[in-house]
C-alpha positions in Angstrom: -50.7 -20.9 -2.1 -49.1 -21.9 -5.4 -46.0 -19.7 -6.5 -45.9 -18.2 -10.0 -43.4 -19.9 -12.5 -43.1 -16.7 -14.5 -40.2 -14.5 -13.9 -40.8 -11.2 -12.3 -40.3 -8.4 -14.8 -37.3 -6.1 -14.1 -38.4 -2.8 -12.7 -36.3 0.4 -13.6 -36.6 4.1 -13.0 -36.8 7.0 -15.7 -33.3 7.6 -15.0 -32.1 4.1 -15.7 -34.3 4.1 -18.9 -32.7 7.3 -20.1 -29.3 5.9 -19.4 -30.1 2.6 -21.4 -31.4 4.6 -24.4 -28.9 7.4 -24.3 -31.6 10.0 -24.1 -32.1 12.8 -21.5 -34.3 12.0 -18.6 -36.6 14.8 -19.7 -37.1 13.0 -23.1 -38.0 9.8 -21.5 -40.3 11.6 -19.0 -42.1 13.4 -21.9 -42.7 10.3 -23.8 -43.8 8.3 -20.7 -46.4 11.0 -19.9 -48.3 10.1 -23.1 -51.7 8.2 -22.6 -50.6 5.0 -24.3 -47.3 4.7 -22.3 -46.8 2.0 -19.8 -47.5 3.1 -16.2 -45.2 3.1 -13.3 -46.0 1.2 -10.2 -46.5 2.9 -6.8 -42.8 3.3 -6.5 -42.4 5.1 -9.7 -40.7 2.1 -11.5 -41.5 0.7 -14.9 -41.4 -2.8 -16.4 -38.1 -2.5 -18.3 -39.1 -4.5 -21.5 -42.5 -2.9 -21.8 -41.0 0.6 -21.4 -38.0 0.2 -23.6 -40.3 -1.3 -26.3 -42.5 1.6 -26.1 -40.0 4.3 -25.9 -38.0 2.7 -28.8 -41.1 2.9 -31.0 -41.9 6.4 -30.1 -38.5 7.8 -30.3 -38.1 6.1 -33.8 -41.4 7.6 -35.0 -40.4 10.9 -33.7 -37.4 10.8 -36.0 -33.7 10.4 -35.8 -31.6 12.5 -33.5 -29.6 15.2 -35.0 -26.4 14.1 -36.6 -24.4 16.2 -34.1 -26.1 14.5 -31.3 -25.6 11.0 -32.9 -21.8 11.7 -33.4 -21.5 12.8 -29.7 -23.2 9.5 -28.6 -20.9 7.6 -30.8 -17.8 9.4 -29.6 -19.0 8.8 -25.9 -19.6 5.1 -26.6 -16.3 4.8 -28.2 -14.6 6.4 -25.3 -16.5 4.1 -22.7 -15.3 1.1 -24.7 -11.7 2.3 -25.0 -11.7 3.0 -21.3 -13.2 -0.5 -20.6 -10.5 -2.1 -22.9 -7.7 -0.2 -21.2 -8.8 -1.2 -17.8 -9.2 -4.9 -18.9 -5.5 -4.6 -20.4 -4.2 -3.2 -17.1 -5.9 -6.0 -15.2 -4.2 -8.5 -17.4 -0.9 -6.7 -17.1 -0.7 -6.1 -20.9 0.1 -2.5 -20.7 3.0 -0.7 -19.0 2.9 2.5 -17.2 5.0 4.6 -19.2 6.3 6.6 -16.2 7.5 3.3 -14.6 9.6 2.6 -17.8 10.7 6.1 -18.8 11.6 7.6 -15.5 14.2 5.0 -14.4 15.7 5.2 -18.0 15.8 9.0 -17.9 17.5 8.9 -14.5 20.0 6.4 -15.7 20.8 8.7 -18.7 21.1 11.6 -16.4 23.3 9.7 -14.0 25.6 8.6 -17.0 25.7 12.2 -18.2 26.9 13.5 -14.8 29.4 10.8 -14.6 30.8 11.6 -18.0 31.1 15.3 -17.0 32.9 14.4 -13.8 35.2 12.1 -15.6 36.0 14.4 -18.3 36.6 17.6 -16.4 37.9 16.2 -13.0 40.1 13.4 -14.5 40.9 13.5 -18.2 41.3 17.1 -19.0 43.2 18.6 -16.1 46.5 16.8 -16.9 46.2 17.8 -20.7 45.9 21.6 -19.7 49.5 21.8 -18.6 51.6 23.9 -21.1 48.4 25.0 -22.9 47.3 28.6 -23.3 43.9 29.7 -22.0 42.4 29.6 -25.4 43.6 26.1 -26.1 42.1 25.0 -22.7 38.8 26.7 -23.7 38.7 24.8 -27.0 39.5 21.5 -25.2 36.5 22.3 -23.0 34.4 23.0 -25.8 35.1 19.8 -27.6 34.6 17.9 -24.4 31.2 19.6 -23.8 30.1 19.0 -27.5 31.1 15.3 -27.2 29.2 14.8 -23.9 26.1 16.8 -25.1 25.9 14.6 -28.3 26.0 11.5 -26.1 23.4 12.8 -23.9 21.2 13.7 -26.9 21.6 10.1 -28.3 20.6 8.8 -24.8 17.7 11.2 -24.6 16.6 10.0 -28.1 16.6 6.4 -26.7 14.5 7.5 -23.8 12.0 9.1 -26.1 11.7 5.9 -28.2 11.3 4.0 -25.1 8.6 6.3 -24.0 6.8 6.0 -27.4 7.0 2.2 -27.3 6.1 1.9 -23.6 8.2 -1.2 -23.4 10.9 -1.9 -20.7 14.5 -1.9 -22.1 17.8 -3.2 -20.9 20.0 -0.8 -18.9 21.9 1.7 -21.0 21.1 5.3 -20.9 23.1 7.9 -22.8 25.5 7.1 -25.4 25.6 3.3 -25.0 
């Protein structure tokens, strides 16, 4: 018994054909029900090359899909490509998870702000309160708070820039 040297044609289902052509399974089934369409084998599978050639010819004669459908298909394809590119970049370690960069920087900024509050109100200001009126102490407190909030905003701005860039940065949260 002599073996055939010709490759076996790839067999595909209607669902696989619909995915390959980006058409609904109903559209593919409707066209494959035509008299001149390639026939499925006993397992319901089609010769991929023959079925694709037939369907592309029938669908192109039937007219172009609506522009809205074409736009949706293009958007879907673009999203799939973008997703695949992102996965590839992740596997190559070319992208950084923003949370892994921003959360530590934010925690450092908050820690520095907390340390600044403690230093200012527990160590620096109390000795300066002696001999001052209540109003003068309140003014000193306001100035200290304004100074610390300004430093915190500067640090938060650095964290926001870090989040936008997605790049790790050296230590140094707020006001540094």
